[in-house]
C-alpha positions as CSV (number, residue, x, y, z in Angstrom):
1,M,21.2,3.3,-10.3
2,T,17.4,3.4,-10.3
3,E,14.8,0.8,-10.6
4,S,13.6,-0.5,-13.6
5,M,12.5,2.6,-16.3
6,S,9.9,0.2,-17.6
7,Y,7.1,3.0,-17.8
8,K,7.3,6.9,-16.6
9,K,5.4,7.5,-13.4
10,F,2.9,9.9,-11.9
11,I,3.5,10.5,-8.1
12,P,1.2,12.7,-6.4
13,C,2.7,14.1,-2.7
14,I,1.3,15.1,0.4
15,Y,2.9,17.9,2.7
16,L,1.8,17.2,6.1
17,Y,1.8,19.5,8.8
18,K,0.1,19.5,11.9
19,G,-2.1,16.7,10.9
20,N,-3.3,18.4,7.6
21,A,-2.3,17.9,3.9
22,V,-1.3,21.4,3.0
23,K,-0.6,23.3,-0.2
24,G,3.2,22.9,0.1
25,F,6.7,23.8,1.4
26,S,5.9,27.7,1.7
27,D,2.3,27.8,1.7
28,K,0.6,26.3,4.7
29,T,-3.0,26.5,3.0
30,I,-4.6,23.6,4.2
31,I,-6.1,21.7,1.4
32,D,-7.1,18.6,3.2
33,T,-7.9,18.0,7.2
34,N,-8.1,14.4,6.2
35,P,-4.8,13.2,5.1
36,S,-4.9,9.4,4.8
37,A,-8.6,10.1,2.8
38,L,-6.4,11.9,0.4
39,G,-3.7,9.0,-0.2
40,K,-6.5,6.9,-0.8
41,F,-8.2,9.5,-3.7
42,Y,-4.9,9.6,-5.4
43,S,-4.6,5.8,-5.3
44,D,-8.0,5.4,-6.6
45,N,-7.2,7.6,-9.5
46,N,-4.5,5.5,-10.7
47,A,-1.3,7.0,-9.4
48,D,1.9,4.9,-9.4
49,E,3.3,6.4,-6.1
50,L,2.8,8.7,-3.2
51,I,5.1,10.8,-1.7
52,V,4.5,12.1,2.4
53,Y,6.5,15.0,3.3
54,D,6.9,15.2,7.0
55,M,6.9,18.9,7.5
56,S,6.7,18.7,11.3
57,D,8.6,21.4,13.6
58,D,9.2,19.2,16.7
59,D,9.8,15.5,18.0
60,A,6.2,15.1,19.3
61,A,4.7,16.6,16.0
62,H,6.9,14.3,14.1
63,E,5.8,11.3,16.2
64,E,2.0,11.9,15.3
65,A,3.0,12.4,12.2
66,L,4.5,9.1,11.8
67,D,1.1,7.6,13.0
68,I,-0.9,10.0,10.3
69,I,1.5,8.0,7.8
70,K,1.1,4.6,8.8
71,V,-3.0,4.9,8.0
72,I,-1.8,6.4,4.6
73,C,0.2,3.8,4.0
74,N,-2.6,1.2,5.2
75,E,-5.2,3.0,3.1
76,A,-3.6,4.0,0.1
77,E,-2.6,1.0,-1.8
78,I,0.4,2.2,-3.9
79,P,3.8,2.6,-2.7
80,V,4.7,5.4,-0.2
81,I,7.7,7.3,0.1
82,G,8.2,8.6,3.6
83,A,10.3,11.8,3.8
84,G,11.1,14.4,6.1
85,N,12.3,14.8,9.5
86,V,15.5,12.3,9.0
87,K,17.9,13.0,11.4
88,R,19.3,9.6,12.4
89,M,18.8,6.0,11.1
90,E,16.0,5.5,13.4
91,D,14.0,7.8,11.7
92,I,14.4,6.0,8.5
93,K,13.6,3.0,10.3
94,K,10.5,4.4,12.0
95,L,9.4,5.5,8.1
96,L,9.9,1.9,7.0
97,Y,8.1,0.4,9.8
98,A,4.8,3.1,9.3
99,G,4.6,0.9,6.1
100,C,6.5,3.4,3.9
101,K,7.9,1.4,0.9
102,K,11.1,3.8,0.3
103,A,12.0,6.6,2.8
104,A,13.7,9.5,1.7
105,L,17.2,11.7,2.8
106,N,17.3,15.3,2.5
107,Y,20.6,15.9,0.7
108,S,20.3,19.7,1.4
109,K,21.6,18.4,4.9
110,P,25.1,17.0,5.2
111,E,24.5,14.7,8.2
112,N,21.6,12.9,6.1
113,V,24.5,12.6,2.9
114,E,26.9,10.7,5.8
115,L,23.7,8.3,6.9
116,T,23.2,7.2,3.3
117,E,26.1,4.2,3.2
118,E,24.6,3.3,6.9
119,V,20.8,2.8,6.1
120,S,21.4,1.7,2.8
121,K,23.4,-1.1,3.8
122,K,20.6,-1.5,6.8
123,F,17.8,-1.5,5.1
124,G,18.7,-2.4,1.2
125,R,19.4,0.1,-1.8
126,E,16.1,-0.1,-3.4
127,K,14.2,1.5,-0.1
128,I,16.4,4.3,0.2
129,A,15.9,7.7,-1.9
130,A,17.3,11.3,-2.0
131,C,15.5,14.7,-1.9
132,V,17.6,16.9,-3.9
133,A,17.0,20.8,-3.8
134,E,20.4,21.8,-6.0
135,A,21.9,20.0,-9.2
136,A,25.2,20.3,-6.9
137,E,23.5,17.7,-4.6
138,I,23.7,15.5,-7.1
139,T,27.5,16.5,-8.9
140,N,28.8,16.3,-5.4
141,N,27.4,13.1,-4.2
142,N,27.5,10.9,-7.6
143,D,29.5,8.2,-6.4
144,I,27.3,7.7,-3.1
145,L,23.9,8.4,-5.0
146,E,24.9,5.5,-7.6
147,E,26.4,3.1,-5.0
148,Y,23.5,3.6,-2.4
149,V,20.6,5.2,-3.4
150,G,17.4,3.9,-5.5
151,D,15.6,6.9,-6.5
152,I,16.2,10.7,-6.7
153,I,13.9,13.0,-6.0
154,L,14.0,16.9,-7.1
155,V,12.1,18.8,-5.1
156,K,12.8,22.5,-6.5
157,E,11.2,22.8,-9.5
158,K,13.2,26.0,-10.2
159,E,16.8,23.6,-10.7
160,L,14.6,21.1,-13.3
161,K,17.0,22.1,-15.9
162,N,20.2,22.2,-14.2
163,A,19.6,18.8,-12.2
164,V,18.5,16.9,-15.2
165,G,21.6,18.1,-16.7
166,A,24.1,17.1,-13.8
167,S,23.3,13.5,-13.8
168,E,22.1,10.3,-16.1
169,F,20.4,9.0,-13.3
170,P,16.5,9.2,-13.9
171,M,14.9,11.0,-11.5
172,I,11.3,12.1,-10.3
173,V,10.8,15.6,-10.6
174,S,8.6,17.9,-8.8
175,V,7.2,20.8,-11.4
176,P,4.1,23.1,-10.7
177,E,0.8,23.4,-12.3
178,V,2.0,22.5,-16.3
179,S,0.3,22.0,-19.8
180,L,-0.2,18.3,-21.0
181,D,2.5,19.5,-23.4
182,K,5.1,20.3,-20.7
183,I,4.4,16.6,-19.1
184,L,4.7,15.2,-22.3
185,E,8.0,16.9,-23.1
186,L,9.5,15.9,-19.5
187,L,8.7,12.6,-19.8
188,S,10.1,12.2,-23.1
189,N,13.1,13.0,-21.4
190,D,15.1,9.9,-20.9
191,N,16.9,11.3,-17.2
192,I,12.8,11.5,-16.0
193,C,11.4,8.5,-14.6
194,G,8.4,10.0,-13.0
195,I,6.7,13.6,-12.4
196,S,5.4,14.5,-8.8
197,G,4.2,17.8,-7.5
198,C,1.4,20.2,-8.1
199,A,1.5,19.0,-11.9
200,I,0.0,15.8,-10.5
201,N,-1.7,16.7,-7.1
202,E,-3.8,19.2,-9.7
203,N,-4.9,16.8,-12.2
204,A,-5.1,13.5,-10.1
205,R,-8.8,13.0,-11.6
206,E,-7.3,13.1,-14.9
207,L,-4.5,10.7,-14.1
208,L,-6.1,8.0,-16.3
209,A,-6.5,10.4,-19.4
210,I,-3.1,11.7,-19.1
211,K,-1.8,8.0,-19.1
212,T,-3.3,7.2,-22.3
213,L,-2.1,11.2,-23.6
214,C,1.0,9.3,-22.9
215,Q,0.7,6.4,-24.3
216,N,-0.8,8.0,-27.7
217,N,2.8,9.8,-27.8
218,G,5.0,6.8,-27.0
219,I,5.7,6.8,-23.5
220,P,5.5,4.1,-21.3
221,V,3.0,4.2,-18.8
222,N,1.5,2.2,-16.2
223,T,-1.7,0.8,-17.2
224,F,-3.7,-2.6,-17.4
225,E,-2.3,-4.2,-20.1
226,P,-4.3,-7.7,-20.7
227,A,-2.3,-10.8,-21.7
228,I,-5.2,-12.3,-23.1
229,R,-7.9,-10.8,-25.6
230,W,-11.2,-10.7,-25.2
231,E,-11.5,-13.0,-28.4
232,E,-9.4,-15.6,-26.7
233,F,-12.5,-16.0,-24.4
234,K,-14.9,-18.9,-24.7
235,L,-18.2,-16.8,-24.1
236,N,-21.7,-18.3,-22.9
237,S,-24.6,-18.2,-24.5
238,D,-25.3,-14.8,-24.1
239,G,-22.0,-13.4,-25.2
240,H,-20.2,-13.3,-21.9
241,V,-17.9,-14.4,-19.3
242,T,-18.6,-15.2,-15.8
243,V,-16.3,-13.3,-13.3
244,V,-15.9,-14.9,-9.8
245,V,-14.7,-11.9,-7.5
246,Q,-12.5,-12.4,-4.4
247,D,-11.3,-10.3,-1.9
248,Y,-7.1,-9.6,-2.4
249,K,-6.6,-9.7,1.3
250,T,-8.4,-12.7,2.5
251,D,-9.0,-14.9,-0.4
252,E,-13.1,-14.7,0.3
253,V,-15.3,-15.3,-2.4
254,L,-17.5,-11.7,-2.8
255,M,-19.9,-12.3,-5.6
256,V,-20.3,-13.6,-9.1
257,A,-21.4,-11.3,-12.1
258,Y,-20.5,-11.4,-15.7
259,M,-18.3,-9.6,-18.2
260,N,-19.3,-8.3,-21.9
261,E,-16.2,-7.2,-24.4
262,E,-17.1,-3.4,-23.1
263,A,-17.3,-4.3,-19.1
264,Y,-14.0,-6.3,-19.9
265,N,-12.2,-3.6,-21.6
266,M,-13.4,-0.7,-19.1
267,T,-12.3,-2.7,-16.1
268,L,-8.7,-2.6,-18.1
269,K,-8.9,0.9,-18.6
270,T,-10.2,2.6,-15.5
271,G,-8.8,-0.2,-12.9
272,K,-12.3,-0.6,-11.5
273,M,-14.5,-3.3,-11.3
274,T,-17.0,-3.1,-14.7
275,Y,-19.9,-5.9,-15.3
276,Y,-22.7,-6.2,-17.7
277,S,-26.0,-6.3,-15.5
278,R,-28.0,-9.2,-17.4
279,S,-30.8,-7.3,-15.7
280,R,-31.1,-4.1,-16.5
281,N,-29.2,-4.6,-19.9
282,E,-26.4,-2.0,-19.3
283,L,-22.9,-1.6,-18.3
284,W,-22.5,-1.3,-14.4
285,V,-19.4,0.0,-12.6
286,K,-19.6,-1.3,-9.2
287,G,-19.9,1.0,-6.4
288,E,-21.1,3.6,-8.9
289,T,-24.1,4.7,-6.8
290,S,-23.1,2.9,-3.4
291,G,-19.4,4.1,-3.1
292,H,-18.6,0.6,-2.7
293,Y,-15.8,0.2,-5.7
294,Q,-13.8,-3.1,-6.3
295,Y,-10.6,-2.2,-7.5
296,V,-8.4,-4.6,-9.5
297,K,-5.6,-6.3,-8.3
298,S,-5.5,-9.4,-10.6
299,L,-7.5,-11.1,-13.1
300,T,-6.9,-14.7,-13.9
301,A,-8.9,-16.8,-16.9
302,D,-9.6,-20.5,-15.6
303,C,-8.1,-23.2,-17.7
304,D,-11.2,-23.0,-20.3
305,K,-11.1,-19.7,-20.6
306,D,-14.8,-19.5,-19.8
307,T,-14.6,-17.3,-16.4
308,I,-12.2,-15.0,-14.9
309,L,-11.3,-14.9,-11.6
310,A,-10.5,-11.2,-10.0
311,K,-8.7,-10.4,-6.8
312,V,-10.1,-6.8,-5.5
313,S,-9.7,-4.2,-3.4
314,Q,-13.1,-4.3,-1.9
315,I,-14.4,-1.0,-0.5
316,G,-17.3,-1.2,1.8
317,A,-19.8,-4.1,1.4
318,A,-19.9,-6.4,-2.3
319,C,-23.6,-6.9,-1.3
320,H,-26.7,-5.4,-1.9
321,T,-28.0,-6.4,1.3
322,G,-24.8,-4.9,2.8
323,S,-23.5,-8.0,3.6
324,H,-19.4,-7.7,3.2
325,S,-20.0,-10.9,0.7
326,C,-22.6,-12.5,-1.3
327,F,-22.3,-15.9,-0.2
328,F,-23.7,-15.6,3.6
329,N,-27.4,-18.3,2.7
330,E,-25.9,-21.6,4.4
331,I,-27.2,-24.5,3.0
332,M,-25.5,-27.2,4.6
333,A,-22.7,-27.5,6.7
334,K,-20.6,-30.7,8.0
335,E,-18.7,-29.7,11.0
336,Y,-15.0,-29.5,10.4
337,E,-11.7,-28.2,11.7
338,E,-10.4,-25.0,10.3
339,S,-7.1,-25.4,9.0
340,N,-6.3,-22.2,7.2
341,P,-3.5,-20.6,9.4
342,L,-4.8,-17.1,9.1
343,K,-8.4,-17.6,10.4
344,V,-7.4,-19.7,13.0
345,F,-5.3,-17.2,14.1
346,E,-8.5,-14.7,13.7
347,Q,-10.8,-16.7,15.2
348,V,-8.9,-17.7,18.2
349,F,-7.8,-13.2,18.1
350,D,-11.4,-13.3,18.3
351,V,-12.3,-14.9,21.1
352,I,-9.6,-13.1,23.1
353,K,-10.9,-9.9,21.9
354,D,-14.2,-10.8,23.1
355,R,-13.0,-11.9,26.1
356,K,-11.3,-8.2,26.9
357,V,-14.8,-6.3,25.9
358,H,-16.9,-9.3,27.9
359,P,-15.2,-11.0,30.9
360,K,-16.0,-14.1,31.6
361,E,-15.7,-16.0,35.1
362,G,-12.9,-18.0,35.6
363,S,-11.2,-17.4,32.1
364,Y,-8.0,-17.7,32.4
365,T,-7.2,-14.7,29.6
366,N,-9.5,-12.2,31.7
367,Y,-7.3,-13.1,34.5
368,L,-4.2,-12.1,32.5
369,F,-5.9,-9.1,31.1
370,D,-7.3,-8.0,34.9
371,K,-3.0,-8.6,36.1
372,G,-2.2,-6.0,33.6
373,I,0.9,-5.5,31.0
374,D,3.7,-6.5,33.6
375,K,1.7,-10.2,34.0
376,I,1.2,-10.6,30.5
377,L,4.9,-9.7,29.4
378,K,6.0,-12.2,32.2
379,K,4.2,-15.1,30.6
380,L,5.6,-14.0,27.2
381,G,9.0,-14.1,28.9
382,E,8.4,-17.3,30.4
383,E,6.7,-19.0,27.1
384,A,9.8,-17.9,25.2
385,T,12.0,-19.8,27.3
386,E,9.8,-22.9,27.2
387,I,10.4,-23.0,23.5
388,V,13.7,-22.6,23.8
389,I,14.1,-25.4,26.3
390,A,12.1,-27.3,24.2
391,A,14.1,-27.3,21.4
392,K,16.6,-28.9,22.8
393,N,14.6,-32.0,23.3
394,P,14.4,-34.8,20.5
395,N,10.8,-34.4,20.9
396,S,9.5,-32.2,18.3
397,N,5.8,-32.2,19.7
398,E,7.4,-30.3,22.7
399,V,7.8,-27.3,20.2
400,K,4.8,-27.5,19.1
401,Y,3.1,-27.3,22.2
402,E,5.2,-24.3,23.2
403,I,5.1,-22.3,20.8
404,S,1.5,-22.5,20.5
405,D,1.4,-21.6,24.2
406,F,3.9,-18.6,23.5
407,L,1.3,-17.7,20.5
408,Y,-1.9,-17.5,22.4
409,H,0.2,-15.0,25.4
410,M,1.1,-13.2,22.5
411,M,-2.2,-12.4,21.3
412,V,-3.3,-11.4,24.5
413,L,-0.6,-9.0,24.3
414,M,-1.6,-8.2,20.7
415,A,-5.5,-7.4,22.6
416,E,-3.8,-5.5,25.2
417,K,-2.0,-3.4,22.7
418,N,-4.7,-2.7,20.1
419,V,-2.3,-4.6,17.4
420,T,-4.1,-7.0,14.3
421,W,-3.0,-9.6,12.9
422,E,-3.5,-7.8,9.6
423,E,-1.4,-5.1,10.7
424,I,1.3,-8.2,12.0
425,T,0.9,-9.6,8.3
426,T,1.5,-6.5,6.7
427,E,4.3,-5.5,8.2
428,L,6.0,-8.9,7.5
429,A,5.0,-8.6,3.9
430,N,6.4,-5.4,3.7
431,R,10.0,-6.6,4.7
């Protein structure tokens, strides 16, 4: 029923109420006024996933909560499960469109149980979770859960023993603050695939150490396991390997640095890029003083195994000068046309956004902005129709021209509605 049980997960949760992260369902004490920053904190400290419970009281508050969830999904670079205030299929769609990898149904509500088959067939079983409070909610709906749900989340700690015994389906269990021995005991149970709740929230800074403890006790957890041992690298005369660092989203080259064996192992252990500083003769955790950490997305060796390509999530600037990339001193440049599709889109979009801020006399773009949203939509509709007409003609060039016109007008709409290409590409990737 569930996803692969290759490792046990540590899943903190955010209880979202009136724009703040609060302590729990029954305790509205504010623990953080910036839920998205809290989500990023969990992500940066080696959490595997994140559950966000929307505890809003009405539809207006629910819409505000969805906006916050969208920011959380964007900033926390781990899968997010969205839960709470689900009444209809549209609510599941909104959570998924906000960026959640999964949306959860509340099985304490019969109407949510009835929704399961419909939303599972619409969005895929792997995107649907079920929150249960009582063991009976599992046993009474066993067939539905098995066929249409990807994850079971137990939200009531007191039902832990009954719920785990009620089914052989591995589940995520919410538990209060407990000892490390208790965490090891729970994760040793084949019916438990992950731990959430206060036990994880309160120990978020120690997740790496807890994972190491689990490994030492034979419990599989999600850590960086290298396919290439340090001994397999071809080292330079100083005993180092060169590391080329790229932004994982844009492929922009950020910097070049070096690793020794200790730096390599620390990077794998912590998930933060760690280098060897040749000038200071010491280990260097990137961002340790500036806060501009680099979180590992992937490490790849070249054909000779003497260079590592690191794709990272860069916080702030990579360069000590404050530049995003260290590579900004142009030596020479031959004129050429950019052919990277996303860069072309970004360049055109930047011009359109600039026109909105700095109007230019005689600009067609400014004419559209001045006329407003109805004019922009009218032109977008006309261009869509032109694509249909062009597609019926034998000459494919006409389709190319009309699609280009459509994309331009679409970008004007994006600028008018403050939608970015990054948001669009992220949404497409999520689908």
